[in-house]
PDB file of N, CA, C and O in Angstrom, chain B, residues numbered from 101:
ATOM      1  N   MET B 101      11.065  -7.073  -7.906  1.00  0.00           N
ATOM      2  CA  MET B 101      10.188  -6.590  -8.956  1.00  0.00           C
ATOM      3  C   MET B 101      11.036  -5.930 -10.040  1.00  0.00           C
ATOM      4  O   MET B 101      11.862  -5.063  -9.754  1.00  0.00           O
ATOM      5  N   ALA B 102      10.830  -6.334 -11.241  1.00  0.00           N
ATOM      6  CA  ALA B 102      11.508  -5.699 -12.368  1.00  0.00           C
ATOM      7  C   ALA B 102      10.769  -4.422 -12.743  1.00  0.00           C
ATOM      8  O   ALA B 102       9.565  -4.304 -12.517  1.00  0.00           O
ATOM      9  N   ASP B 103      11.488  -3.477 -13.311  1.00  0.00           N
ATOM     10  CA  ASP B 103      10.872  -2.244 -13.797  1.00  0.00           C
ATOM     11  C   ASP B 103      10.114  -1.509 -12.688  1.00  0.00           C
ATOM     12  O   ASP B 103       9.016  -0.998 -12.908  1.00  0.00           O
ATOM     13  N   ARG B 104      10.711  -1.461 -11.504  1.00  0.00           N
ATOM     14  CA  ARG B 104      10.079  -0.847 -10.336  1.00  0.00           C
ATOM     15  C   ARG B 104       9.965   0.665 -10.509  1.00  0.00           C
ATOM     16  O   ARG B 104      10.880   1.310 -11.020  1.00  0.00           O
ATOM     17  N   VAL B 105       8.842   1.220 -10.084  1.00  0.00           N
ATOM     18  CA  VAL B 105       8.614   2.659 -10.130  1.00  0.00           C
ATOM     19  C   VAL B 105       9.006   3.292  -8.794  1.00  0.00           C
ATOM     20  O   VAL B 105       9.664   4.333  -8.771  1.00  0.00           O
ATOM     21  N   MET B 106       8.605   2.668  -7.679  1.00  0.00           N
ATOM     22  CA  MET B 106       8.897   3.192  -6.344  1.00  0.00           C
ATOM     23  C   MET B 106      10.318   2.843  -5.916  1.00  0.00           C
ATOM     24  O   MET B 106      10.863   1.805  -6.291  1.00  0.00           O
ATOM     25  N   LYS B 107      10.898   3.730  -5.128  1.00  0.00           N
ATOM     26  CA  LYS B 107      12.177   3.437  -4.505  1.00  0.00           C
ATOM     27  C   LYS B 107      11.910   2.577  -3.271  1.00  0.00           C
ATOM     28  O   LYS B 107      11.103   2.944  -2.417  1.00  0.00           O
ATOM     29  N   VAL B 108      12.584   1.444  -3.179  1.00  0.00           N
ATOM     30  CA  VAL B 108      12.393   0.528  -2.054  1.00  0.00           C
ATOM     31  C   VAL B 108      13.743   0.326  -1.384  1.00  0.00           C
ATOM     32  O   VAL B 108      14.744   0.032  -2.038  1.00  0.00           O
ATOM     33  N   ASN B 109      13.749   0.492  -0.045  1.00  0.00           N
ATOM     34  CA  ASN B 109      14.987   0.298   0.709  1.00  0.00           C
ATOM     35  C   ASN B 109      14.644  -0.268   2.082  1.00  0.00           C
ATOM     36  O   ASN B 109      13.521  -0.720   2.308  1.00  0.00           O
ATOM     37  N   ALA B 110      15.598  -0.244   2.987  1.00  0.00           N
ATOM     38  CA  ALA B 110      15.404  -0.817   4.320  1.00  0.00           C
ATOM     39  C   ALA B 110      14.328  -0.085   5.124  1.00  0.00           C
ATOM     40  O   ALA B 110      13.833  -0.624   6.114  1.00  0.00           O
ATOM     41  N   PHE B 111      13.961   1.120   4.721  1.00  0.00           N
ATOM     42  CA  PHE B 111      12.975   1.898   5.460  1.00  0.00           C
ATOM     43  C   PHE B 111      11.566   1.786   4.887  1.00  0.00           C
ATOM     44  O   PHE B 111      10.635   2.372   5.440  1.00  0.00           O
ATOM     45  N   THR B 112      11.389   1.052   3.797  1.00  0.00           N
ATOM     46  CA  THR B 112      10.072   0.874   3.192  1.00  0.00           C
ATOM     47  C   THR B 112       9.171   0.128   4.180  1.00  0.00           C
ATOM     48  O   THR B 112       9.596  -0.853   4.791  1.00  0.00           O
ATOM     49  N   THR B 113       7.934   0.589   4.334  1.00  0.00           N
ATOM     50  CA  THR B 113       7.022   0.029   5.326  1.00  0.00           C
ATOM     51  C   THR B 113       6.790  -1.464   5.105  1.00  0.00           C
ATOM     52  O   THR B 113       7.042  -2.264   6.006  1.00  0.00           O
ATOM     53  N   PHE B 114       6.317  -1.851   3.928  1.00  0.00           N
ATOM     54  CA  PHE B 114       6.138  -3.261   3.562  1.00  0.00           C
ATOM     55  C   PHE B 114       6.717  -3.438   2.170  1.00  0.00           C
ATOM     56  O   PHE B 114       6.254  -2.807   1.220  1.00  0.00           O
ATOM     57  N   ASP B 115       7.719  -4.286   2.039  1.00  0.00           N
ATOM     58  CA  ASP B 115       8.320  -4.448   0.713  1.00  0.00           C
ATOM     59  C   ASP B 115       7.813  -5.680  -0.016  1.00  0.00           C
ATOM     60  O   ASP B 115       8.166  -5.878  -1.179  1.00  0.00           O
ATOM     61  N   LEU B 116       7.004  -6.515   0.616  1.00  0.00           N
ATOM     62  CA  LEU B 116       6.472  -7.692  -0.069  1.00  0.00           C
ATOM     63  C   LEU B 116       5.198  -8.154   0.629  1.00  0.00           C
ATOM     64  O   LEU B 116       5.252  -8.887   1.616  1.00  0.00           O
ATOM     65  N   ILE B 117       4.056  -7.721   0.109  1.00  0.00           N
ATOM     66  CA  ILE B 117       2.754  -8.117   0.658  1.00  0.00           C
ATOM     67  C   ILE B 117       1.882  -8.625  -0.485  1.00  0.00           C
ATOM     68  O   ILE B 117       2.168  -8.351  -1.651  1.00  0.00           O
ATOM     69  N   ASP B 118       0.830  -9.357  -0.163  1.00  0.00           N
ATOM     70  CA  ASP B 118      -0.118  -9.841  -1.162  1.00  0.00           C
ATOM     71  C   ASP B 118      -1.051  -8.704  -1.561  1.00  0.00           C
ATOM     72  O   ASP B 118      -1.518  -7.943  -0.714  1.00  0.00           O
ATOM     73  N   ALA B 119      -1.316  -8.597  -2.863  1.00  0.00           N
ATOM     74  CA  ALA B 119      -2.203  -7.544  -3.357  1.00  0.00           C
ATOM     75  C   ALA B 119      -2.976  -8.054  -4.564  1.00  0.00           C
ATOM     76  O   ALA B 119      -2.680  -9.123  -5.098  1.00  0.00           O
ATOM     77  N   SER B 120      -3.961  -7.286  -4.983  1.00  0.00           N
ATOM     78  CA  SER B 120      -4.708  -7.630  -6.193  1.00  0.00           C
ATOM     79  C   SER B 120      -5.107  -6.343  -6.897  1.00  0.00           C
ATOM     80  O   SER B 120      -5.173  -5.272  -6.294  1.00  0.00           O
ATOM     81  N   VAL B 121      -5.368  -6.478  -8.171  1.00  0.00           N
ATOM     82  CA  VAL B 121      -5.853  -5.368  -8.987  1.00  0.00           C
ATOM     83  C   VAL B 121      -7.072  -5.870  -9.751  1.00  0.00           C
ATOM     84  O   VAL B 121      -7.076  -6.992 -10.258  1.00  0.00           O
ATOM     85  N   GLU B 122      -8.101  -5.039  -9.831  1.00  0.00           N
ATOM     86  CA  GLU B 122      -9.336  -5.432 -10.512  1.00  0.00           C
ATOM     87  C   GLU B 122      -9.709  -4.347 -11.505  1.00  0.00           C
ATOM     88  O   GLU B 122      -9.614  -3.155 -11.211  1.00  0.00           O
ATOM     89  N   GLY B 123     -10.127  -4.769 -12.665  1.00  0.00           N
ATOM     90  CA  GLY B 123     -10.581  -3.839 -13.688  1.00  0.00           C
ATOM     91  C   GLY B 123     -11.767  -4.440 -14.406  1.00  0.00           C
ATOM     92  O   GLY B 123     -12.281  -5.486 -14.008  1.00  0.00           O
ATOM     93  N   HIS B 124     -12.201  -3.780 -15.462  1.00  0.00           N
ATOM     94  CA  HIS B 124     -13.326  -4.293 -16.241  1.00  0.00           C
ATOM     95  C   HIS B 124     -12.882  -5.558 -16.959  1.00  0.00           C
ATOM     96  O   HIS B 124     -12.081  -5.509 -17.893  1.00  0.00           O
ATOM     97  N   GLY B 125     -13.412  -6.691 -16.513  1.00  0.00           N
ATOM     98  CA  GLY B 125     -13.131  -7.958 -17.163  1.00  0.00           C
ATOM     99  C   GLY B 125     -11.877  -8.669 -16.709  1.00  0.00           C
ATOM    100  O   GLY B 125     -11.503  -9.678 -17.307  1.00  0.00           O
ATOM    101  N   PHE B 126     -11.213  -8.185 -15.679  1.00  0.00           N
ATOM    102  CA  PHE B 126     -10.035  -8.895 -15.186  1.00  0.00           C
ATOM    103  C   PHE B 126      -9.816  -8.648 -13.697  1.00  0.00           C
ATOM    104  O   PHE B 126     -10.233  -7.629 -13.145  1.00  0.00           O
ATOM    105  N   GLU B 127      -9.158  -9.599 -13.075  1.00  0.00           N
ATOM    106  CA  GLU B 127      -8.674  -9.469 -11.702  1.00  0.00           C
ATOM    107  C   GLU B 127      -7.401 -10.291 -11.612  1.00  0.00           C
ATOM    108  O   GLU B 127      -7.377 -11.457 -12.007  1.00  0.00           O
ATOM    109  N   GLU B 128      -6.342  -9.682 -11.093  1.00  0.00           N
ATOM    110  CA  GLU B 128      -5.062 -10.354 -10.995  1.00  0.00           C
ATOM    111  C   GLU B 128      -4.487 -10.168  -9.594  1.00  0.00           C
ATOM    112  O   GLU B 128      -4.786  -9.187  -8.913  1.00  0.00           O
ATOM    113  N   GLU B 129      -3.666 -11.113  -9.178  1.00  0.00           N
ATOM    114  CA  GLU B 129      -2.983 -11.039  -7.891  1.00  0.00           C
ATOM    115  C   GLU B 129      -1.487 -10.917  -8.135  1.00  0.00           C
ATOM    116  O   GLU B 129      -0.956 -11.447  -9.112  1.00  0.00           O
ATOM    117  N   ALA B 130      -0.812 -10.205  -7.225  1.00  0.00           N
ATOM    118  CA  ALA B 130       0.636 -10.032  -7.342  1.00  0.00           C
ATOM    119  C   ALA B 130       1.190  -9.612  -5.991  1.00  0.00           C
ATOM    120  O   ALA B 130       0.452  -9.152  -5.120  1.00  0.00           O
ATOM    121  N   PHE B 131       2.486  -9.774  -5.829  1.00  0.00           N
ATOM    122  CA  PHE B 131       3.147  -9.191  -4.672  1.00  0.00           C
ATOM    123  C   PHE B 131       3.187  -7.680  -4.861  1.00  0.00           C
ATOM    124  O   PHE B 131       3.134  -7.181  -5.985  1.00  0.00           O
ATOM    125  N   ALA B 132       3.282  -6.962  -3.749  1.00  0.00           N
ATOM    126  CA  ALA B 132       3.287  -5.505  -3.830  1.00  0.00           C
ATOM    127  C   ALA B 132       4.197  -4.899  -2.770  1.00  0.00           C
ATOM    128  O   ALA B 132       4.584  -5.547  -1.798  1.00  0.00           O
ATOM    129  N   THR B 133       4.517  -3.646  -2.994  1.00  0.00           N
ATOM    130  CA  THR B 133       5.225  -2.818  -2.034  1.00  0.00           C
ATOM    131  C   THR B 133       4.245  -1.762  -1.555  1.00  0.00           C
ATOM    132  O   THR B 133       3.565  -1.132  -2.365  1.00  0.00           O
ATOM    133  N   LEU B 134       4.166  -1.564  -0.240  1.00  0.00           N
ATOM    134  CA  LEU B 134       3.299  -0.551   0.355  1.00  0.00           C
ATOM    135  C   LEU B 134       4.151   0.290   1.282  1.00  0.00           C
ATOM    136  O   LEU B 134       4.844  -0.243   2.149  1.00  0.00           O
ATOM    137  N   ASN B 135       4.105   1.592   1.108  1.00  0.00           N
ATOM    138  CA  ASN B 135       4.976   2.452   1.884  1.00  0.00           C
ATOM    139  C   ASN B 135       4.231   3.690   2.377  1.00  0.00           C
ATOM    140  O   ASN B 135       3.341   4.211   1.705  1.00  0.00           O
ATOM    141  N   VAL B 136       4.614   4.143   3.560  1.00  0.00           N
ATOM    142  CA  VAL B 136       4.133   5.399   4.127  1.00  0.00           C
ATOM    143  C   VAL B 136       5.341   6.314   4.239  1.00  0.00           C
ATOM    144  O   VAL B 136       6.374   5.925   4.784  1.00  0.00           O
ATOM    145  N   ARG B 137       5.212   7.537   3.720  1.00  0.00           N
ATOM    146  CA  ARG B 137       6.353   8.444   3.820  1.00  0.00           C
ATOM    147  C   ARG B 137       5.902   9.875   4.044  1.00  0.00           C
ATOM    148  O   ARG B 137       4.781  10.262   3.714  1.00  0.00           O
ATOM    149  N   THR B 138       6.814  10.644   4.614  1.00  0.00           N
ATOM    150  CA  THR B 138       6.652  12.084   4.807  1.00  0.00           C
ATOM    151  C   THR B 138       7.987  12.735   4.480  1.00  0.00           C
ATOM    152  O   THR B 138       9.014  12.060   4.398  1.00  0.00           O
ATOM    153  N   ALA B 139       7.967  14.026   4.296  1.00  0.00           N
ATOM    154  CA  ALA B 139       9.212  14.762   4.090  1.00  0.00           C
ATOM    155  C   ALA B 139      10.053  14.680   5.362  1.00  0.00           C
ATOM    156  O   ALA B 139       9.513  14.665   6.468  1.00  0.00           O
ATOM    157  N   ARG B 140      11.360  14.628   5.204  1.00  0.00           N
ATOM    158  CA  ARG B 140      12.238  14.548   6.377  1.00  0.00           C
ATOM    159  C   ARG B 140      12.215  15.830   7.197  1.00  0.00           C
ATOM    160  O   ARG B 140      12.275  15.784   8.425  1.00  0.00           O
ATOM    161  N   GLU B 141      12.130  16.961   6.530  1.00  0.00           N
ATOM    162  CA  GLU B 141      12.115  18.253   7.219  1.00  0.00           C
ATOM    163  C   GLU B 141      10.793  18.960   6.945  1.00  0.00           C
ATOM    164  O   GLU B 141      10.346  19.028   5.800  1.00  0.00           O
ATOM    165  N   ASP B 142      10.181  19.475   7.978  1.00  0.00           N
ATOM    166  CA  ASP B 142       8.931  20.218   7.882  1.00  0.00           C
ATOM    167  C   ASP B 142       7.851  19.493   7.071  1.00  0.00           C
ATOM    168  O   ASP B 142       7.331  20.052   6.106  1.00  0.00           O
ATOM    169  N   PRO B 143       7.509  18.255   7.451  1.00  0.00           N
ATOM    170  CA  PRO B 143       6.482  17.531   6.686  1.00  0.00           C
ATOM    171  C   PRO B 143       5.124  18.214   6.817  1.00  0.00           C
ATOM    172  O   PRO B 143       4.734  18.665   7.894  1.00  0.00           O
ATOM    173  N   GLU B 144       4.422  18.276   5.700  1.00  0.00           N
ATOM    174  CA  GLU B 144       3.089  18.880   5.675  1.00  0.00           C
ATOM    175  C   GLU B 144       2.009  17.883   5.301  1.00  0.00           C
ATOM    176  O   GLU B 144       0.820  18.173   5.437  1.00  0.00           O
ATOM    177  N   GLU B 145       2.422  16.686   4.823  1.00  0.00           N
ATOM    178  CA  GLU B 145       1.456  15.689   4.389  1.00  0.00           C
ATOM    179  C   GLU B 145       2.073  14.308   4.510  1.00  0.00           C
ATOM    180  O   GLU B 145       3.286  14.162   4.666  1.00  0.00           O
ATOM    181  N   ILE B 146       1.227  13.309   4.436  1.00  0.00           N
ATOM    182  CA  ILE B 146       1.636  11.904   4.485  1.00  0.00           C
ATOM    183  C   ILE B 146       1.285  11.306   3.127  1.00  0.00           C
ATOM    184  O   ILE B 146       0.196  11.543   2.604  1.00  0.00           O
ATOM    185  N   THR B 147       2.202  10.533   2.559  1.00  0.00           N
ATOM    186  CA  THR B 147       1.948   9.879   1.287  1.00  0.00           C
ATOM    187  C   THR B 147       1.926   8.380   1.502  1.00  0.00           C
ATOM    188  O   THR B 147       2.848   7.807   2.082  1.00  0.00           O
ATOM    189  N   LEU B 148       0.864   7.755   1.029  1.00  0.00           N
ATOM    190  CA  LEU B 148       0.715   6.305   1.049  1.00  0.00           C
ATOM    191  C   LEU B 148       0.933   5.830  -0.383  1.00  0.00           C
ATOM    192  O   LEU B 148       0.217   6.249  -1.291  1.00  0.00           O
ATOM    193  N   GLU B 149       1.927   4.949  -0.591  1.00  0.00           N
ATOM    194  CA  GLU B 149       2.299   4.497  -1.928  1.00  0.00           C
ATOM    195  C   GLU B 149       2.077   2.992  -2.059  1.00  0.00           C
ATOM    196  O   GLU B 149       2.339   2.237  -1.123  1.00  0.00           O
ATOM    197  N   LEU B 150       1.596   2.562  -3.221  1.00  0.00           N
ATOM    198  CA  LEU B 150       1.373   1.149  -3.494  1.00  0.00           C
ATOM    199  C   LEU B 150       1.832   0.840  -4.911  1.00  0.00           C
ATOM    200  O   LEU B 150       1.461   1.528  -5.862  1.00  0.00           O
ATOM    201  N   GLU B 151       2.652  -0.215  -5.038  1.00  0.00           N
ATOM    202  CA  GLU B 151       3.088  -0.670  -6.357  1.00  0.00           C
ATOM    203  C   GLU B 151       3.010  -2.186  -6.412  1.00  0.00           C
ATOM    204  O   GLU B 151       3.623  -2.877  -5.598  1.00  0.00           O
ATOM    205  N   LEU B 152       2.254  -2.700  -7.373  1.00  0.00           N
ATOM    206  CA  LEU B 152       2.177  -4.146  -7.589  1.00  0.00           C
ATOM    207  C   LEU B 152       3.305  -4.574  -8.516  1.00  0.00           C
ATOM    208  O   LEU B 152       3.725  -3.818  -9.392  1.00  0.00           O
ATOM    209  N   ASP B 153       3.785  -5.778  -8.316  1.00  0.00           N
ATOM    210  CA  ASP B 153       4.864  -6.330  -9.130  1.00  0.00           C
ATOM    211  C   ASP B 153       4.358  -6.547 -10.553  1.00  0.00           C
ATOM    212  O   ASP B 153       3.586  -7.471 -10.811  1.00  0.00           O
ATOM    213  N   ASN B 154       4.795  -5.694 -11.471  1.00  0.00           N
ATOM    214  CA  ASN B 154       4.262  -5.757 -12.826  1.00  0.00           C
ATOM    215  C   ASN B 154       4.706  -7.009 -13.582  1.00  0.00           C
ATOM    216  O   ASN B 154       4.145  -7.306 -14.637  1.00  0.00           O
ATOM    217  N   THR B 155       5.688  -7.747 -13.081  1.00  0.00           N
ATOM    218  CA  THR B 155       6.067  -8.989 -13.760  1.00  0.00           C
ATOM    219  C   THR B 155       5.014 -10.065 -13.556  1.00  0.00           C
ATOM    220  O   THR B 155       5.009 -11.069 -14.269  1.00  0.00           O
ATOM    221  N   GLN B 156       4.118  -9.869 -12.589  1.00  0.00           N
ATOM    222  CA  GLN B 156       3.050 -10.826 -12.319  1.00  0.00           C
ATOM    223  C   GLN B 156       1.710 -10.387 -12.919  1.00  0.00           C
ATOM    224  O   GLN B 156       0.702 -11.071 -12.740  1.00  0.00           O
ATOM    225  N   LEU B 157       1.691  -9.264 -13.621  1.00  0.00           N
ATOM    226  CA  LEU B 157       0.444  -8.713 -14.149  1.00  0.00           C
ATOM    227  C   LEU B 157       0.451  -8.701 -15.674  1.00  0.00           C
ATOM    228  O   LEU B 157       1.460  -8.376 -16.299  1.00  0.00           O
ATOM    229  N   ASP B 158      -0.686  -9.057 -16.261  1.00  0.00           N
ATOM    230  CA  ASP B 158      -0.818  -9.024 -17.713  1.00  0.00           C
ATOM    231  C   ASP B 158      -1.605  -7.813 -18.206  1.00  0.00           C
ATOM    232  O   ASP B 158      -1.414  -7.372 -19.340  1.00  0.00           O
ATOM    233  N   ASN B 159      -2.490  -7.269 -17.362  1.00  0.00           N
ATOM    234  CA  ASN B 159      -3.431  -6.250 -17.805  1.00  0.00           C
ATOM    235  C   ASN B 159      -3.116  -4.828 -17.356  1.00  0.00           C
ATOM    236  O   ASN B 159      -3.831  -3.898 -17.729  1.00  0.00           O
ATOM    237  N   VAL B 160      -2.067  -4.641 -16.567  1.00  0.00           N
ATOM    238  CA  VAL B 160      -1.770  -3.322 -16.022  1.00  0.00           C
ATOM    239  C   VAL B 160      -0.298  -3.004 -16.269  1.00  0.00           C
ATOM    240  O   VAL B 160       0.566  -3.805 -15.912  1.00  0.00           O
ATOM    241  N   PRO B 161       0.004  -1.866 -16.864  1.00  0.00           N
ATOM    242  CA  PRO B 161       1.407  -1.504 -17.073  1.00  0.00           C
ATOM    243  C   PRO B 161       2.079  -1.123 -15.750  1.00  0.00           C
ATOM    244  O   PRO B 161       1.402  -0.864 -14.754  1.00  0.00           O
ATOM    245  N   ALA B 162       3.389  -1.092 -15.748  1.00  0.00           N
ATOM    246  CA  ALA B 162       4.137  -0.714 -14.543  1.00  0.00           C
ATOM    247  C   ALA B 162       3.716   0.683 -14.092  1.00  0.00           C
ATOM    248  O   ALA B 162       3.745   1.635 -14.871  1.00  0.00           O
ATOM    249  N   HIS B 163       3.327   0.789 -12.834  1.00  0.00           N
ATOM    250  CA  HIS B 163       2.940   2.084 -12.265  1.00  0.00           C
ATOM    251  C   HIS B 163       2.887   1.964 -10.748  1.00  0.00           C
ATOM    252  O   HIS B 163       2.883   0.857 -10.209  1.00  0.00           O
ATOM    253  N   ALA B 164       2.847   3.095 -10.064  1.00  0.00           N
ATOM    254  CA  ALA B 164       2.648   3.138  -8.620  1.00  0.00           C
ATOM    255  C   ALA B 164       1.487   4.085  -8.344  1.00  0.00           C
ATOM    256  O   ALA B 164       1.342   5.114  -9.005  1.00  0.00           O
ATOM    257  N   ASP B 165       0.669   3.734  -7.371  1.00  0.00           N
ATOM    258  CA  ASP B 165      -0.434   4.596  -6.949  1.00  0.00           C
ATOM    259  C   ASP B 165      -0.034   5.308  -5.673  1.00  0.00           C
ATOM    260  O   ASP B 165       0.623   4.728  -4.808  1.00  0.00           O
ATOM    261  N   ARG B 166      -0.431   6.565  -5.557  1.00  0.00           N
ATOM    262  CA  ARG B 166      -0.110   7.354  -4.370  1.00  0.00           C
ATOM    263  C   ARG B 166      -1.359   8.089  -3.892  1.00  0.00           C
ATOM    264  O   ARG B 166      -2.158   8.584  -4.688  1.00  0.00           O
ATOM    265  N   VAL B 167      -1.501   8.145  -2.584  1.00  0.00           N
ATOM    266  CA  VAL B 167      -2.565   8.914  -1.952  1.00  0.00           C
ATOM    267  C   VAL B 167      -1.888   9.859  -0.962  1.00  0.00           C
ATOM    268  O   VAL B 167      -1.064   9.440  -0.149  1.00  0.00           O
ATOM    269  N   THR B 168      -2.246  11.127  -1.041  1.00  0.00           N
ATOM    270  CA  THR B 168      -1.695  12.117  -0.117  1.00  0.00           C
ATOM    271  C   THR B 168      -2.746  12.422   0.945  1.00  0.00           C
ATOM    272  O   THR B 168      -3.896  12.725   0.628  1.00  0.00           O
ATOM    273  N   LEU B 169      -2.336  12.337   2.208  1.00  0.00           N
ATOM    274  CA  LEU B 169      -3.245  12.521   3.339  1.00  0.00           C
ATOM    275  C   LEU B 169      -2.780  13.662   4.228  1.00  0.00           C
ATOM    276  O   LEU B 169      -1.583  13.913   4.365  1.00  0.00           O
ATOM    277  N   THR B 170      -3.740  14.347   4.827  1.00  0.00           N
ATOM    278  CA  THR B 170      -3.410  15.285   5.898  1.00  0.00           C
ATOM    279  C   THR B 170      -3.149  14.477   7.163  1.00  0.00           C
ATOM    280  O   THR B 170      -3.400  13.272   7.193  1.00  0.00           O
ATOM    281  N   ALA B 171      -2.657  15.120   8.187  1.00  0.00           N
ATOM    282  CA  ALA B 171      -2.433  14.427   9.456  1.00  0.00           C
ATOM    283  C   ALA B 171      -3.751  13.879  10.007  1.00  0.00           C
ATOM    284  O   ALA B 171      -3.787  12.757  10.512  1.00  0.00           O
ATOM    285  N   ASP B 172      -4.826  14.650   9.916  1.00  0.00           N
ATOM    286  CA  ASP B 172      -6.126  14.182  10.403  1.00  0.00           C
ATOM    287  C   ASP B 172      -6.637  12.996   9.596  1.00  0.00           C
ATOM    288  O   ASP B 172      -7.190  12.054  10.162  1.00  0.00           O
ATOM    289  N   GLU B 173      -6.457  13.033   8.282  1.00  0.00           N
ATOM    290  CA  GLU B 173      -6.880  11.910   7.449  1.00  0.00           C
ATOM    291  C   GLU B 173      -6.063  10.660   7.775  1.00  0.00           C
ATOM    292  O   GLU B 173      -6.605   9.556   7.805  1.00  0.00           O
ATOM    293  N   ALA B 174      -4.774  10.828   8.016  1.00  0.00           N
ATOM    294  CA  ALA B 174      -3.930   9.688   8.386  1.00  0.00           C
ATOM    295  C   ALA B 174      -4.379   9.097   9.720  1.00  0.00           C
ATOM    296  O   ALA B 174      -4.391   7.876   9.882  1.00  0.00           O
ATOM    297  N   ARG B 175      -4.746   9.946  10.670  1.00  0.00           N
ATOM    298  CA  ARG B 175      -5.245   9.451  11.961  1.00  0.00           C
ATOM    299  C   ARG B 175      -6.559   8.689  11.788  1.00  0.00           C
ATOM    300  O   ARG B 175      -6.760   7.653  12.422  1.00  0.00           O
ATOM    301  N   THR B 176      -7.449   9.193  10.938  1.00  0.00           N
ATOM    302  CA  THR B 176      -8.712   8.503  10.668  1.00  0.00           C
ATOM    303  C   THR B 176      -8.441   7.137  10.058  1.00  0.00           C
ATOM    304  O   THR B 176      -9.050   6.148  10.466  1.00  0.00           O
ATOM    305  N   LEU B 177      -7.539   7.067   9.091  1.00  0.00           N
ATOM    306  CA  LEU B 177      -7.170   5.796   8.480  1.00  0.00           C
ATOM    307  C   LEU B 177      -6.572   4.854   9.517  1.00  0.00           C
ATOM    308  O   LEU B 177      -6.914   3.672   9.549  1.00  0.00           O
ATOM    309  N   ALA B 178      -5.692   5.360  10.355  1.00  0.00           N
ATOM    310  CA  ALA B 178      -5.074   4.531  11.394  1.00  0.00           C
ATOM    311  C   ALA B 178      -6.120   3.979  12.354  1.00  0.00           C
ATOM    312  O   ALA B 178      -6.039   2.819  12.757  1.00  0.00           O
ATOM    313  N   THR B 179      -7.093   4.790  12.718  1.00  0.00           N
ATOM    314  CA  THR B 179      -8.167   4.337  13.604  1.00  0.00           C
ATOM    315  C   THR B 179      -8.978   3.228  12.950  1.00  0.00           C
ATOM    316  O   THR B 179      -9.288   2.225  13.593  1.00  0.00           O
ATOM    317  N   GLU B 180      -9.322   3.397  11.685  1.00  0.00           N
ATOM    318  CA  GLU B 180     -10.094   2.377  10.973  1.00  0.00           C
ATOM    319  C   GLU B 180      -9.293   1.090  10.808  1.00  0.00           C
ATOM    320  O   GLU B 180      -9.850  -0.001  10.929  1.00  0.00           O
ATOM    321  N   LEU B 181      -8.003   1.199  10.536  1.00  0.00           N
ATOM    322  CA  LEU B 181      -7.153   0.013  10.440  1.00  0.00           C
ATOM    323  C   LEU B 181      -7.073  -0.716  11.779  1.00  0.00           C
ATOM    324  O   LEU B 181      -7.106  -1.945  11.823  1.00  0.00           O
ATOM    325  N   GLN B 182      -6.970   0.035  12.860  1.00  0.00           N
ATOM    326  CA  GLN B 182      -6.913  -0.565  14.190  1.00  0.00           C
ATOM    327  C   GLN B 182      -8.204  -1.308  14.504  1.00  0.00           C
ATOM    328  O   GLN B 182      -8.164  -2.425  15.020  1.00  0.00           O
ATOM    329  N   LYS B 183      -9.347  -0.701  14.200  1.00  0.00           N
ATOM    330  CA  LYS B 183     -10.643  -1.361  14.429  1.00  0.00           C
ATOM    331  C   LYS B 183     -10.744  -2.648  13.621  1.00  0.00           C
ATOM    332  O   LYS B 183     -11.198  -3.670  14.135  1.00  0.00           O
ATOM    333  N   ALA B 184     -10.324  -2.604  12.356  1.00  0.00           N
ATOM    334  CA  ALA B 184     -10.380  -3.791  11.506  1.00  0.00           C
ATOM    335  C   ALA B 184      -9.455  -4.880  12.036  1.00  0.00           C
ATOM    336  O   ALA B 184      -9.815  -6.057  12.021  1.00  0.00           O
ATOM    337  N   ALA B 185      -8.275  -4.505  12.500  1.00  0.00           N
ATOM    338  CA  ALA B 185      -7.337  -5.478  13.060  1.00  0.00           C
ATOM    339  C   ALA B 185      -7.913  -6.135  14.304  1.00  0.00           C
ATOM    340  O   ALA B 185      -7.736  -7.336  14.511  1.00  0.00           O
ATOM    341  N   GLU B 186      -8.597  -5.361  15.131  1.00  0.00           N
ATOM    342  CA  GLU B 186      -9.214  -5.920  16.334  1.00  0.00           C
ATOM    343  C   GLU B 186     -10.317  -6.915  15.974  1.00  0.00           C
ATOM    344  O   GLU B 186     -10.469  -7.934  16.648  1.00  0.00           O
ATOM    345  N   ARG B 187     -11.094  -6.634  14.912  1.00  0.00           N
ATOM    346  CA  ARG B 187     -12.133  -7.576  14.473  1.00  0.00           C
ATOM    347  C   ARG B 187     -11.513  -8.874  13.971  1.00  0.00           C
ATOM    348  O   ARG B 187     -12.014  -9.962  14.254  1.00  0.00           O
ATOM    349  N   VAL B 188     -10.419  -8.749  13.223  1.00  0.00           N
ATOM    350  CA  VAL B 188      -9.730  -9.949  12.737  1.00  0.00           C
ATOM    351  C   VAL B 188      -9.157 -10.741  13.909  1.00  0.00           C
ATOM    352  O   VAL B 188      -9.292 -11.964  13.952  1.00  0.00           O
ATOM    353  N   ASP B 189      -8.521 -10.061  14.856  1.00  0.00           N
ATOM    354  CA  ASP B 189      -7.984 -10.731  16.037  1.00  0.00           C
ATOM    355  C   ASP B 189      -9.074 -11.456  16.813  1.00  0.00           C
ATOM    356  O   ASP B 189      -8.862 -12.574  17.283  1.00  0.00           O
ATOM    357  N   ALA B 190     -10.239 -10.828  16.952  1.00  0.00           N
ATOM    358  CA  ALA B 190     -11.343 -11.444  17.684  1.00  0.00           C
ATOM    359  C   ALA B 190     -11.823 -12.710  16.983  1.00  0.00           C
ATOM    360  O   ALA B 190     -12.168 -13.689  17.646  1.00  0.00           O
ATOM    361  N   THR B 191     -11.848 -12.704  15.675  1.00  0.00           N
ATOM    362  CA  THR B 191     -12.260 -13.881  14.902  1.00  0.00           C
ATOM    363  C   THR B 191     -11.241 -15.001  15.063  1.00  0.00           C
ATOM    364  O   THR B 191     -11.612 -16.165  15.210  1.00  0.00           O
ATOM    365  N   GLU B 192      -9.953 -14.649  15.035  1.00  0.00           N
ATOM    366  CA  GLU B 192      -8.878 -15.650  15.155  1.00  0.00           C
ATOM    367  C   GLU B 192      -8.858 -16.286  16.541  1.00  0.00           C
ATOM    368  O   GLU B 192      -8.438 -17.434  16.686  1.00  0.00           O
ATOM    369  N   ASP B 193      -9.306 -15.554  17.562  1.00  0.00           N
ATOM    370  CA  ASP B 193      -9.312 -16.059  18.938  1.00  0.00           C
ATOM    371  C   ASP B 193     -10.429 -17.055  19.183  1.00  0.00           C
ATOM    372  O   ASP B 193     -10.398 -17.773  20.183  1.00  0.00           O
ATOM    373  N   GLN B 194     -11.411 -17.120  18.302  1.00  0.00           N
ATOM    374  CA  GLN B 194     -12.556 -18.010  18.524  1.00  0.00           C
ATOM    375  C   GLN B 194     -12.239 -19.430  18.136  1.00  0.00           C
ATOM    376  O   GLN B 194     -13.092 -20.309  18.260  1.00  0.00           O
TER     377      GLN B 194
END
């Protein structure tokens, strides 16, 4: 990705996944980077970061979105992701 906002290295959670962005009157698809991070020492929160490859987008300037979660919020998200993954797995098994 050119003009990257997020730092991406060997420890990035997902460095190339399919993503989309939707706005009033447009929807575009692009590769994206998705990362989960915490402070190395005395972490107090979890940050979920998402950046779409701006070279594939016409309607959105280069930027990264971040969501800060508490430990409990991260656990709730993890539980919901696990449930969704199990539903997808069940569909694929049929």
